[in-house]
VOZA-529494 format. One line per field, with one value per residue: residue in one letter; residue number from 1; x negated, z negated, y of N, C-alpha, C, O, CB in turn. Coordinates in pm, whole numbers, plus 50000, padded with zeros to 5 digits. Glycine has a CB too. Example, Ala and Ser with C-alpha at 12.3 -4.5 7.8 and 13.67 -1.06 7.14 Angstrom:
res = c(a,s)
n = c(1,2)
n.xx = c(48681,48715)
n.zz = c(49220,49292)
n.yy = c(49431,49775)
ca.xx = c(48770,48633)
ca.zz = c(49220,49286)
ca.yy = c(49550,49894)
c.xx = c(48680,48710)
c.zz = c(49220,49213)
c.yy = c(49670,50003)
o.xx = c(48576,48659)
o.zz = c(49154,49196)
o.yy = c(49668,50114)
cb.xx = c(48869,48592)
cb.zz = c(49095,49428)
cb.yy = c(49553,49940)
END
This chain:
res = c(x,x,x,x,x,x,x,x,x,x,x,x,x,x,x,x,x,x,x,x,x,x,x,x,x,x,x,x,x,x,x,x,x,x,x,x,x,x,x,x,x,x,x,x,x,x,x,x,x,x,x,x,x,x,x,x,x,x,x,x,x,x,x,x,x,x,x,x,x,x,x,x,x,x,x,x,x,x,x,x,x,x,x,x,x,x,x,x,x,x,x,x,x,x,x,x,x,x,x,x,x,x,x,x,x,x,x,x,x,x,x,x,x,x,x,x,x,x,x,x,x,x,x,x,x,x,x,x,x,x,x,x,x,x,x,x,x,x,x,x,x)
n = c(1,2,3,4,5,6,7,8,9,10,11,12,13,14,15,16,17,18,19,20,21,22,23,24,25,26,27,28,29,30,31,32,33,34,35,36,37,38,39,40,41,42,43,44,45,46,47,48,49,50,51,52,53,54,55,56,57,58,59,60,61,62,63,64,65,66,67,68,69,70,71,72,73,74,75,76,77,78,79,80,81,82,83,84,85,86,87,88,89,90,91,92,93,94,95,96,97,98,99,100,101,102,103,104,105,106,107,108,109,110,111,112,113,114,115,116,117,118,119,120,121,122,123,124,125,126,127,128,129,130,131,132,133,134,135,136,137,138,139,140,141)
n.xx = c(33512,33298,33011,32869,32636,32561,32283,32266,31983,31906,31753,31614,31855,32184,32538,32764,33041,33221,33402,33683,33628,33649,33335,33287,33270,33066,32802,32525,32590,32663,32402,32349,32598,32575,32374,32409,32575,32434,32271,32462,32599,32434,32329,32590,32655,32837,32978,33357,33563,33530,33774,33860,33851,33531,33208,33011,32707,32467,32157,31969,31687,31617,31593,31713,31805,31889,32169,32493,32537,32774,32928,32764,32812,33087,33088,32931,33080,33371,33209,33188,33384,33658,33656,33965,34271,34373,34149,33960,33736,33408,33356,33110,32869,32843,32782,32565,32576,32635,32951,33172,33036,33102,33325,33586,33601,33621,33352,33261,33474,33804,33980,33845,33974,33888,33691,33602,33444,33146,32798,32597,32306,32028,31692,31366,31213,30930,30659,30782,30946,31283,31559,31811,31955,32241,32448,32631,32862,33106,33345,33604,33922)
n.zz = c(04681,04912,05053,05401,05630,05974,06206,06561,06764,07084,07394,07675,07851,07722,07828,08041,07990,08243,08452,08628,08720,08596,08385,08375,08648,08748,08962,08819,08575,08446,08378,08159,08000,07938,07846,07592,07465,07438,07263,07086,07033,06923,06665,06525,06511,06467,06267,06166,06331,06290,06081,05955,05882,06013,05987,06248,06367,06576,06726,07023,07219,07474,07722,07828,08098,08176,08085,07924,07627,07495,07734,07670,07382,07439,07580,07415,07258,07404,07498,07289,07214,07374,07739,07904,07950,08238,08404,08619,08657,08776,08758,08795,08782,08457,08393,08232,08001,07694,07649,07426,07439,07681,07879,07880,07566,07242,07078,06797,06715,06764,06810,06905,06768,06545,06474,06220,06141,06325,06385,06590,06784,07014,07092,07076,07345,07293,07208,07155,07420,07635,07484,07194,06889,06727,06434,06240,06002,05703,05596,05480,05324)
n.yy = c(71269,71113,71206,71227,71214,71195,71190,71207,71198,71289,71253,71503,71705,71822,71698,71903,72089,72243,72413,72312,72039,71741,71662,71409,71259,71407,71410,71493,71521,71264,71094,71216,71207,70926,70914,71077,70891,70656,70686,70773,70533,70422,70463,70496,70235,70014,70134,70240,70508,70848,70931,71239,71538,71722,71861,71979,72006,72164,72123,72281,72201,72403,72593,72907,72930,72678,72613,72748,72802,72721,72561,72348,72271,72212,72000,71808,71737,71636,71415,71232,71128,70945,70953,71124,70964,70966,71045,70984,70738,70587,70270,70142,70315,70344,70098,70017,70068,69934,69784,69917,70152,70299,70502,70469,70420,70562,70715,70852,70999,70987,71187,71530,71729,71647,71829,72068,72258,72390,72430,72604,72582,72751,72636,72712,72543,72305,72132,71867,71833,71897,71866,71741,71722,71618,71661,71494,71605,71447,71676,71608,71681)
ca.xx = c(33497,33181,32956,32834,32555,32507,32234,32241,31918,31897,31647,31731,31936,32324,32604,32783,33154,33250,33492,33785,33647,33585,33196,33289,33258,32962,32670,32464,32622,32655,32306,32374,32689,32509,32245,32489,32719,32352,32241,32580,32619,32317,32377,32687,32617,32955,33087,33478,33562,33520,33931,33862,33779,33413,33137,32910,32565,32392,32039,31922,31555,31619,31622,31879,31871,31970,32320,32531,32574,32931,32949,32675,32899,33178,33028,32917,33240,33416,33129,33156,33550,33689,33731,34078,34294,34393,34028,33920,33564,33330,33305,32964,32806,32857,32733,32418,32571,32724,33103,33161,33022,33173,33414,33717,33571,33598,33235,33261,33657,33957,33981,33784,34049,33866,33589,33643,33301,33027,32725,32508,32182,31898,31590,31236,31145,30822,30597,30879,31030,31401,31612,31892,32018,32385,32463,32793,32859,33168,33376,33676,33994)
ca.zz = c(04838,04944,05168,05488,05735,06130,06268,06674,06883,07220,07494,07780,07812,07659,07940,08015,08055,08286,08565,08654,08805,08498,08402,08340,08773,08837,08919,08792,08407,08428,08304,08053,07908,07908,07704,07471,07454,07424,07153,06948,06981,06852,06542,06449,06433,06403,06201,06229,06362,06189,06094,05837,05906,06002,06036,06324,06381,06689,06777,07163,07257,07621,07880,07879,08255,08196,08080,07848,07525,07513,07765,07636,07272,07480,07664,07336,07177,07450,07550,07171,07236,07486,07811,07947,08014,08364,08459,08707,08626,08824,08683,08839,08713,08346,08372,08188,07932,07600,07689,07369,07483,07800,07900,07769,07468,07159,06961,06682,06662,06875,06930,06849,06694,06396,06405,06177,06107,06431,06393,06744,06830,07134,07017,07228,07429,07233,07227,07236,07558,07624,07330,07104,06789,06664,06305,06201,05860,05658,05505,05420,05315)
ca.yy = c(71240,71084,71281,71124,71248,71075,71237,71147,71233,71241,71311,71551,71782,71770,71724,71982,72081,72364,72437,72242,71882,71684,71627,71233,71183,71481,71334,71565,71528,71124,71038,71334,71184,70798,70945,71064,70782,70523,70730,70771,70399,70330,70566,70479,70150,69967,70186,70304,70589,70965,71016,71317,71699,71668,71984,71966,72083,72089,72207,72191,72299,72384,72667,72970,72866,72503,72648,72800,72685,72702,72415,72213,72222,72102,71890,71673,71701,71544,71316,71170,71073,70851,70977,71078,70826,71009,71072,70837,70660,70484,70144,70121,70446,70322,69914,70009,70088,69849,69786,69982,70287,70296,70638,70463,70410,70665,70666,70939,71008,70933,71309,71623,71803,71675,71875,72158,72357,72408,72573,72556,72698,72702,72658,72694,72389,72257,71982,71760,71851,71930,71754,71747,71699,71632,71600,71491,71600,71472,71782,71594,71783)
c.xx = c(33362,33138,32879,32723,32502,32400,32167,32140,31893,31812,31661,31834,32126,32428,32681,32940,33163,33344,33602,33785,33607,33451,33208,33244,33154,32861,32532,32494,32658,32560,32289,32426,32610,32414,32279,32529,32574,32336,32365,32655,32528,32357,32484,32677,32682,33044,33249,33427,33600,33735,33931,33807,33591,33363,33031,32796,32518,32250,31987,31783,31549,31625,31700,31906,31916,32088,32343,32510,32654,32959,32865,32799,33006,33181,32975,33015,33320,33356,33126,33314,33543,33693,33907,34140,34314,34252,33963,33777,33561,33281,33122,32826,32756,32798,32664,32463,32646,32868,33175,33155,33024,33302,33500,33707,33532,33452,33261,33397,33717,34007,33873,33823,33978,33723,33655,33505,33201,32900,32632,32391,32121,31798,31480,31226,30979,30788,30695,30971,31225,31482,31740,31941,32211,32400,32585,32801,33007,33231,33540,33795,34016)
c.zz = c(04810,05083,05232,05571,05825,06158,06438,06757,06990,07283,07562,07728,07791,07808,07903,08111,08067,08417,08569,08699,08660,08484,08390,08520,08820,08832,08859,08576,08336,08310,08184,07970,07884,07810,07573,07382,07401,07285,07023,06917,06890,06684,06466,06420,06402,06343,06265,06276,06264,06212,05972,05894,05913,06030,06101,06368,06507,06690,06927,07186,07431,07629,07875,08012,08286,08140,08000,07744,07487,07560,07714,07502,07366,07573,07547,07294,07249,07540,07411,07127,07339,07623,07867,08010,08197,08477,08520,08727,08739,08742,08702,08774,08547,08338,08305,08060,07792,07657,07582,07378,07596,07767,07885,07638,07379,07070,06830,06625,06793,06895,06800,06764,06501,06356,06328,06151,06302,06357,06515,06766,06961,07090,07139,07284,07391,07295,07309,07362,07542,07586,07248,07043,06756,06549,06292,06040,05839,05592,05411,05429,05174)
c.yy = c(71248,71189,71210,71223,71181,71197,71175,71240,71242,71330,71394,71685,71744,71763,71833,72055,72198,72342,72364,72106,71868,71608,71472,71179,71310,71401,71394,71537,71348,71062,71116,71267,71017,70824,70971,70972,70651,70531,70747,70616,70359,70379,70524,70315,70026,69984,70226,70461,70725,70969,71092,71450,71649,71870,71863,72055,72049,72211,72177,72306,72250,72572,72754,72946,72715,72507,72689,72736,72635,72571,72343,72162,72162,72013,71779,71655,71624,71421,71200,71079,70986,70958,71048,71035,70867,71044,70933,70838,70577,70366,70148,70247,70421,70146,69913,70043,69950,69879,69923,70117,70361,70406,70610,70441,70545,70622,70685,70932,71007,71111,71435,71756,71789,71746,72090,72293,72317,72492,72486,72609,72623,72736,72675,72558,72409,72178,71838,71706,71916,71791,71794,71703,71722,71576,71627,71499,71568,71554,71741,71751,71868)
o.xx = c(33304,33208,32810,32756,32407,32441,32059,32184,31807,31791,31780,31867,32180,32385,32689,32954,33138,33341,33626,33889,33545,33434,33098,33189,33152,32826,32434,32412,32674,32592,32206,32365,32590,32387,32226,32521,32611,32363,32350,32730,32541,32415,32471,32693,32627,33150,33267,33317,33685,33803,33989,33703,33538,33432,32989,32813,32521,32247,31964,31774,31513,31660,31805,32023,31962,32139,32243,32468,32650,33000,32910,32861,33005,33277,32975,33052,33362,33417,33070,33337,33437,33746,33981,34116,34265,34259,33932,33712,33653,33180,33037,32711,32649,32783,32648,32366,32723,32895,33225,33243,32962,33367,33570,33815,33444,33443,33281,33430,33669,34068,33845,33754,33993,33659,33717,33522,33218,32911,32606,32401,32138,31784,31500,31246,30910,30834,30696,31032,31270,31479,31759,32007,32279,32374,32646,32754,33079,33194,33586,33784,34088)
o.zz = c(04735,05176,05171,05555,05799,06126,06449,06814,07003,07251,07540,07621,07845,07901,07786,08232,07977,08472,08449,08721,08601,08551,08402,08530,08942,08736,08861,08484,08217,08205,08103,07867,07763,07709,07471,07259,07329,07201,06902,06825,06799,06605,06344,06305,06335,06332,06386,06267,06176,06311,05876,05959,05839,06069,06066,06402,06552,06665,06957,07177,07492,07540,07922,08049,08386,08135,07931,07748,07442,07488,07713,07507,07363,07634,07584,07287,07186,07622,07426,07039,07392,07592,07846,08131,08278,08598,08474,08796,08793,08671,08613,08736,08509,08223,08266,07985,07847,07706,07639,07338,07614,07663,07860,07579,07414,07006,06750,06519,06905,06996,06681,06716,06399,06251,06379,06152,06368,06289,06529,06762,07005,07044,07260,07204,07438,07401,07410,07390,07440,07628,07251,07092,06764,06536,06315,05966,05921,05476,05316,05487,05172)
o.yy = c(71326,71230,71128,71340,71108,71308,71117,71340,71156,71447,71417,71736,71647,71831,71873,72071,72278,72231,72346,72045,71957,71506,71417,71069,71322,71332,71321,71542,71318,71007,71074,71239,71006,70758,70928,70971,70559,70446,70734,70584,70277,70304,70515,70276,69939,69922,70241,70517,70715,70996,71042,71444,71566,71964,71753,72172,71935,72331,72060,72429,72150,72649,72711,72941,72660,72395,72707,72620,72521,72479,72229,72056,72039,71964,71661,71538,71528,71351,71091,70997,70953,71065,70952,71038,70789,71062,70823,70917,70515,70368,70157,70226,70468,70106,69798,70052,69870,69988,70020,70193,70466,70403,70708,70440,70623,70517,70594,70878,71026,71146,71429,71846,71856,71732,72183,72414,72215,72594,72366,72732,72509,72849,72657,72467,72499,72136,71768,71603,71968,71676,71916,71612,71824,71456,71732,71413,71625,71537,71805,71859,71967)
cb.xx = c(33563,33182,32890,32973,32480,32665,32175,32371,31879,32026,31603,31838,31897,32395,32675,32654,33257,33116,33435,33841,33539,33660,33094,33509,33421,32917,32629,32509,32800,32613,32189,32458,32871,32445,32155,32570,32855,32206,32180,32731,32622,32118,32424,32816,32602,32951,33026,33615,33613,33380,34086,33776,33826,33368,33073,32956,32450,32507,31917,32077,31372,31780,31678,31902,31756,31896,32408,32624,32555,32997,32949,32462,32957,33266,32893,32831,33338,33489,32971,33098,33669,33850,33701,34115,34459,34479,33941,33993,33535,33230,33388,32980,32935,33010,32671,32295,32599,32710,33184,33109,32942,33218,33427,33808,33493,33738,33106,33220,33721,34139,34220,33730,34218,33876,33429,33721,33169,33088,32629,32575,32036,31888,31568,31052,31171,30824,30565,30939,31027,31441,31484,31937,31931,32490,32381,32875,32804,33157,33384,33598,34102)
cb.zz = c(04966,04967,05142,05580,05705,06318,06176,06742,06891,07291,07570,07804,07904,07517,07995,08013,08009,08311,08680,08723,08969,08467,08290,08270,08875,08799,09034,08895,08385,08557,08376,08083,07968,08024,07720,07490,07678,07509,07197,06994,07077,06915,06590,06514,06346,06364,06151,06109,06451,06266,06097,05713,05719,06134,05902,06403,06273,06868,06677,07336,07144,07698,07991,07867,08369,08116,08090,07869,07442,07614,07891,07565,07159,07496,07769,07236,07147,07491,07601,07053,07280,07454,07813,07950,07930,08335,08348,08869,08465,08870,08767,09021,08716,08309,08469,08259,07973,07428,07650,07338,07454,07837,08004,07796,07486,07067,06970,06717,06566,06752,06990,06931,06732,06319,06551,06061,05892,06577,06218,06879,06690,07281,06903,07181,07656,07125,07055,07187,07634,07748,07190,07108,06718,06739,06193,06257,05786,05649,05613,05304,05363)
cb.yy = c(71344,70923,71393,71051,71292,71029,71273,71116,71225,71231,71249,71407,71880,71904,71616,72019,72018,72444,72419,72302,71805,71621,71700,71155,71143,71622,71269,71701,71653,71075,71024,71457,71205,70734,71074,71093,70736,70507,70848,70891,70307,70383,70703,70537,70205,69922,70298,70307,70555,71153,70912,71253,71840,71506,72122,71935,72044,72074,72184,72185,72249,72266,72590,73138,72882,72362,72577,72831,72685,72803,72379,72257,72343,72135,71955,71656,71828,71598,71389,71300,71189,70761,70903,71101,70742,71132,71140,70822,70547,70541,69984,70132,70573,70365,69822,70106,70209,69892,69601,69943,70314,70131,70712,70365,70325,70690,70734,71082,71172,70791,71384,71646,71737,71532,71856,72096,72252,72503,72654,72594,72725,72759,72541,72724,72387,72222,71933,71757,71661,72004,71760,71770,71775,71579,71640,71335,71738,71435,71935,71546,71737)
END
């Protein structure tokens, strides 16, 4: 098994998945999703979707008042796959993204069930400002 690591670095805060309403339609979350999907699309650079067990390591530079760590984690996980087919998407909100990075497209994996291990930490906001990194590591079967 070949070990593989992809590192996605994103300025700003991650998208948050919380509550009953879809993050894909929340005005506060759309710019965060766009930033994540743009960075993931660039990092993936046309490589095929991952379809094997993965480890995800997340480092978020954010204040506790910015949101709960678990909401950020699920926002990132869901943001790296396609939005649910029944989720209404406003096409105008996403037209700045390349077609392959828009909400109906999977970016990193087709289903976050491929995630077998996760490590997440909140770090202080330093000189670099609010930002986060998502490392994707193939751990295989």
